[in-house]
GUDREN-81053 format. One record per residue (C-alpha): residue number from 1; residue in three letters; x, y, z. Coordinates in pm, 1 decimal. Example, Ala and Ser with C-alpha at 12.3 -4.5 7.8 and 13.67 -1.06 7.14 Angstrom:
GUDREN-81053
num,residu,xx,yy,zz
1,ALA,1230.0,-450.0,780.0
2,SER,1367.0,-106.0,714.0
END
This chain:
GUDREN-81053
num,residu,xx,yy,zz
1,UNK,564.1,-1424.0,-2589.7
2,UNK,732.8,-1647.0,-2330.4
3,UNK,973.2,-1363.7,-2240.1
4,UNK,678.3,-1134.5,-2165.1
5,UNK,514.9,-1392.3,-1939.0
6,UNK,844.1,-1427.6,-1750.7
7,UNK,841.8,-1050.1,-1691.2
8,UNK,517.2,-1074.0,-1493.0
9,UNK,576.0,-1038.0,-1119.3
10,UNK,433.5,-1329.0,-917.5
11,UNK,384.3,-1095.6,-619.8
12,UNK,99.8,-929.8,-811.1
13,UNK,-82.2,-1245.2,-928.7
14,UNK,-328.8,-1218.9,-641.2
15,UNK,-637.2,-1006.5,-701.0
16,UNK,-598.4,-852.5,-354.5
17,UNK,-231.0,-761.3,-399.5
18,UNK,-303.6,-620.2,-742.6
19,UNK,-580.6,-412.7,-586.1
20,UNK,-363.3,-293.4,-297.4
21,UNK,-88.7,-180.1,-531.4
22,UNK,-333.4,-15.0,-771.9
23,UNK,-485.5,184.6,-487.6
24,UNK,-148.1,282.9,-343.3
25,UNK,-10.1,387.9,-681.5
26,UNK,-270.0,664.7,-712.2
27,UNK,-292.1,771.8,-346.3
28,UNK,-15.9,911.1,-128.6
29,UNK,-129.2,729.9,187.7
30,UNK,-418.4,492.1,247.4
31,UNK,-542.6,367.7,583.0
32,UNK,-591.2,1.5,666.2
33,UNK,-966.4,50.8,705.8
34,UNK,-994.7,231.6,372.1
35,UNK,-807.5,-49.4,193.8
36,UNK,-1035.2,-304.8,358.4
37,UNK,-1342.3,-108.3,250.6
38,UNK,-1224.8,-55.3,-108.5
39,UNK,-1119.4,-417.0,-158.1
40,UNK,-1407.8,-581.2,28.3
41,UNK,-1184.9,-829.4,209.1
42,UNK,-1160.7,-961.7,564.5
43,UNK,-906.5,-839.8,819.3
44,UNK,-710.2,-1164.2,799.5
45,UNK,-703.8,-1168.9,421.2
46,UNK,-592.1,-806.2,393.7
47,UNK,-333.1,-840.7,669.9
48,UNK,-166.4,-1141.6,507.0
49,UNK,-139.2,-969.2,168.1
50,UNK,-8.9,-648.0,322.3
51,UNK,250.1,-845.7,517.3
52,UNK,367.7,-1018.9,198.3
53,UNK,405.4,-686.2,15.3
54,UNK,580.7,-533.1,314.6
55,UNK,823.9,-826.9,330.5
56,UNK,912.0,-766.4,-36.1
57,UNK,963.2,-397.9,53.9
58,UNK,699.5,-293.6,-200.4
59,UNK,497.6,-98.4,56.3
60,UNK,579.1,116.4,358.0
61,UNK,381.9,102.1,681.9
62,UNK,326.2,399.2,910.2
63,UNK,172.0,339.7,1252.8
64,UNK,45.6,617.9,1475.6
65,UNK,-231.4,698.8,1718.9
66,UNK,-534.0,914.0,1643.4
67,UNK,-751.1,999.2,1942.5
68,UNK,-568.2,730.0,2139.2
69,UNK,-657.9,464.5,1880.7
70,UNK,-403.3,287.5,1659.8
71,UNK,-400.2,418.1,1303.1
72,UNK,-205.6,241.8,1028.6
73,UNK,-144.9,385.4,684.1
74,UNK,34.2,245.0,382.9
75,UNK,210.6,388.8,84.8
76,UNK,405.9,239.9,-202.0
77,UNK,785.4,231.9,-181.6
78,UNK,1016.3,334.8,-464.7
79,UNK,1093.4,-33.8,-528.9
80,UNK,722.3,-117.3,-521.3
81,UNK,637.9,159.7,-766.0
82,UNK,907.1,42.2,-1008.2
83,UNK,815.0,-326.7,-976.3
84,UNK,443.5,-261.7,-1022.2
85,UNK,504.7,-39.7,-1325.5
86,UNK,718.9,-313.9,-1483.1
87,UNK,441.9,-566.5,-1414.0
88,UNK,177.4,-344.2,-1574.5
89,UNK,403.9,-277.5,-1873.7
90,UNK,451.0,-653.8,-1918.0
91,UNK,72.8,-706.9,-1900.1
92,UNK,16.3,-437.1,-2161.0
93,UNK,278.6,-592.8,-2390.2
94,UNK,118.7,-933.5,-2344.1
95,UNK,-221.1,-794.0,-2440.3
96,UNK,-73.7,-620.4,-2743.7
97,UNK,99.2,-942.8,-2848.2
98,UNK,447.9,-788.6,-2844.5
END
């Protein structure tokens, strides 16, 4: 049981980070505003969690302009996808008592 707990990724302990990764795992690209809307968090809260995931190289950031306004989208990196899948697998094993 202890080995399973050690397999959990601390980067995903936060409800917001877990939500961000869950959303990005099933969507190719998601805008900043859409993430904020789906998660029901403040700008500052979302920005800090996105920055942490970006620093770990779990997400990729794409900045552009749409109608002369900044537009930021996010998607999950290959490393992020693998790390999140391992975290979910560890959670499932923990729940199953393996």
